[in-house]
N, C-alpha and C positions, 0 to 999 in steps of 0.2 A: 252919922250913918249908923254906928252901931245900936243907938237907942231905937233908931227906925227897925232896925232888924229884930230886937229884942220884943218889939210891940207889933209885930206881923199881925195882920187882921185875918188870922186863919179862919173866923167864923163866915168869912165870905166865899171860902171853897164850896165849891157845888156837890159836895158828898159829907155823909156824917162823918165826923172826925173819928169815930170809933171804927169806921169802916176799914180804916188802914193805919198802919203806924209808919212813922219814918224810919228809913234804915239807920240803924244806930252805927254802923262802921261799914262802909263800902269795902274798905282794904279788906276786911274779912271776906265779904262777897267775892271780891276778886280772886282771892287766895283759893276758892272753891273751884275755880274755872279749871278744868282739865286741859282744854286746847282752845285757842282762838280760832276763828275762821282762817284758813290758809288764804294767802295771796293768790287769786286766780292765776292759772298756767299761762294765761294769754297775756296778763299784766306782767309776769316774768320775762315773757319774750320781747314784750316791748321795753322792758329796762334793759335787757341786753341788747335790743337793738340800738338804744339810745347811746349806748357806749361804743358802738362799732363805727369805726371811721369811715367804712365803704357803705354805710347804710343810704337808703335813697327812698324817694317817695314810693316807688313800685314795692320794695321789700315792706315798707310800712304797711302800705295798702293790703298787701298778701296776708298781712298777720291779723290786721283787723278784720279782714272779710273772713276769717275762719269763725268768727263768732257773728252769726246773722242779728242778733240783738244790739250788739255793739255797733255794727256797720249802720243799721237803720239810724241809731242814735247820733252817730257822726254826720251822716246825709241830713238828717232833720235839722241840726245845728246849723251845718253849711247853708242849707235852704232858707233859714229863717230872715226875716225882713232886716235884721240888724246889719247883715252884710251888703244888702242891695244888689244881690246877684239875681239877673232877671230870667236867666236861664234854666235850664233843669240841670239837677244834680243827681246822676245815676248810680254814682260808685264813688267810694273813699278816694280813688284816684282823681275823681274829677273835684272832690272837696279839698284836697291837698293842692291841686294844680292851679283851678279855677278861682279859689275862694279864701281858704284859711292858712295854707301854707304848711310845710312839713312840721316846723317845730310846733305850730299850735295843735295840728291833729295828732302829733304825737303825744303832747301832754294832756290834750283832752281826753285820747283814747285811753291813756294811762290812768286818769282819774276815773273815768267811768268804770274801767275794768274793775280798778282796786276797790270800789265802793258796791259792786254788784252782789258779793255774797251777804252783805250786811241787811238783813231784814228788819226795816225799823217802821214803826206804825206810820201811816201816811199822814195822818191829821194833827194838829197840835201846834203848840207854839214852838216846840223844837222837832215836830215831826218831818217826815222825809219830805213833803211837799215844800214846806218853808225852808229847809235845809238846802233842797234844790235851788230854790228862788235865790236864796242868798249865795249859793255857790255860782250860778251862772250870772247873777249880777255882778258879783265880783269879778268873774274872769273878764266880762265887759269893761268894768270900771278900773281895774288895775292895769289892763292894757292900755286904756286911755290915759291915765294918770301918769304911766311909766313914759309914755311919748313925751310927757311936758317935762321931765325931768333932765336936766344936762346929763348928756351921754358919759361923763366920768362919774357921775353919781347914780347913774342907772343900775338897777338889779339886773342880773342875768336874765334876759327875756326867756331862756328857755325854762327858766323856773317859775315864772310867774304863773302861768297858767295852772300848773300842779299846785302851786301855793294857794291860789284862788279857789280850786275845787276841793283840797283835801284839809284845808286849816281847820275846818270844824269837822272832823270826821269822828271825833269822839262822841258825838251826839249821836251819829250812826251806830256806834259800836255800844253805847247805852241803851238805846232801842232795841238792837239785836239781843243783848246778853241779859238785861236787867229790865225786863217788862215792867215789873211794879215799880221800880224806882223811877222809870220813864214816865209813868202816868202820874206819880206823885210829884214829880218836878213840874210838869206841865200844869197840875193845879195851882202849886206854888207861884209859878211865873203868873198864871192869870190872875190870881189873887193879888200879886203885889207887884203892878206894873211898872212902879217908879223906882223899883231896885235893880241893880246890876244882876244879870242873869247869873255871871260867875260867883257873885257875892252870895246868892239864894243856893248854888250848888255847894259851894264849901261850907256853908252854914247847915245845910239839910245832910250832907253826906260826908263832908271832911275830906271831898275831892272835888274835881270839876272835868269838863270836857276836854280841856288840854292835856290833863294828865293823862286820861282814859286814851286819848289820841295818840299820846307820845308813846304810850307803851305798847300800841297796836303797830306804830310806824316801826319801833325797834324790833319788833317780833317780824314784820315783813322786811327787814334790812332795806328800808327806803332810803334815799339820799340824804345826807346830814342838813342841806339846808331846809328840806320839807320837814324834817323832825324839828328843826329849830323852830321854824313857823307855826308849826301844830302846838308846841309847847309854850311859845313866848307871844302869841299873836294878840293877848289883851295887855301886854305889858310893854309901853311906850318908851321905856327907860333901858330896854334889853340893849346891849352895845356888844354883842357876839360878833363872829365874822360874817353873820347874814343879817345884820342889822338894818341895812336899806330895804332888803325884802320884807323884814317884820314890820319896818316902819309904813312900807306901804300896804301892807295887809292890813295894819291897824287903822290907817287913816280911811282905806276905802270900807272897811266894816262901819267907822264912826259916820262917814257919809251915808251910806245905805241905812243906817239908823234913824238918820234924819227924816227920811220918807218911809219909816215903818218896816223896813226890811232887815231881818236877821236878828242876833243876839245883843247888839250893841246900841239898842234904841236909847239908853241913858246913859251911854258911854261918852265922858268928855273927852276931846282932843287938845291936849296942851299945844301951846305954840310952838315948842320944839319941834314936834312932828312936821309942821310946814317948813319950819327953819331949817331941818336936817336934809329935808327932801328939796329944798329951794323950791317950793310951791306956795301958792296963796289960796286963802279960802274962797277967792272968787273964782279960781280956775275949778276947784271942786265943786262950786255950786253950779257952773255952766256946764261940767259934765254930766252932773246929775239931771239937767235938763234933758242933756242927749240921752242919758238912760231912760228918762221917764217916756221919750218917744218910742223907745223899744220894750217897754214893760209887758205889753201883751204878748210879744213873741217869748219873752222870757216865761211868763206865767204858763203859756201852754207848753213849753218844753219841760217845765218844772212839773206840771201835772202828768205828761207823759212819762218822765222819768220815774216819779213817784209811784206811778201805777204798775 
């Protein structure tokens, strides 16, 4: 693998090499940032509600509906063909009670709100549209995979949706704060489709989206399980306290890579992942077939969110 990296075919990048130069040290660029985008106030309200033992669907709906754009996004998601609801969804309360449920909407709204301040270029291999496509596909696939896991081995269902939506948030931060590096990375990935994206990032920048995302999650004081998954989701051998959720995220990314979605297209899935989750490759392939039936809805929602 190292020899392949050393012999990258940079001449195939569609731009003169002297038109840009690779960042020598992303850590230095990071140190010059005076302040990260703050966690939106509505996301803070949702986090507070999540820890309130007396919270209910009405309180959640009231918070979400303070933001018209977030409201529209939740209603659009609940109305998608993936959930098979034939009636009309007119409110967040409808989305909760008729289709998605309280926990799902809470984590969906939290993820959507958290990513809203990050202005990432729409197009590209790691652009906003592709990231939303992966996030929404992960949301669907991780939920389905978790239902196949024995209850005693199943990750906390309240964390699955948030992990699915936020685990690649480092790419959103890269596009928001480091525009030149973002476009440079896009060119490198396009020129080297057989190399793992995380390996390309580390070779070019000395860091990757997992470290950038972890930095942001710490700054926002996000729950530890989400910080762990943002940090470790490309490591199937992580065995910390949230390793089951991490394995589920890793497996989902790998399966999505098989159908050309996300940043794990060339990511291998060691047998230990299936063994630890007590799942089989056949189950994964069958769920991918279900996902394929819903790709049109995912694509249209990703397009809307990226715009």
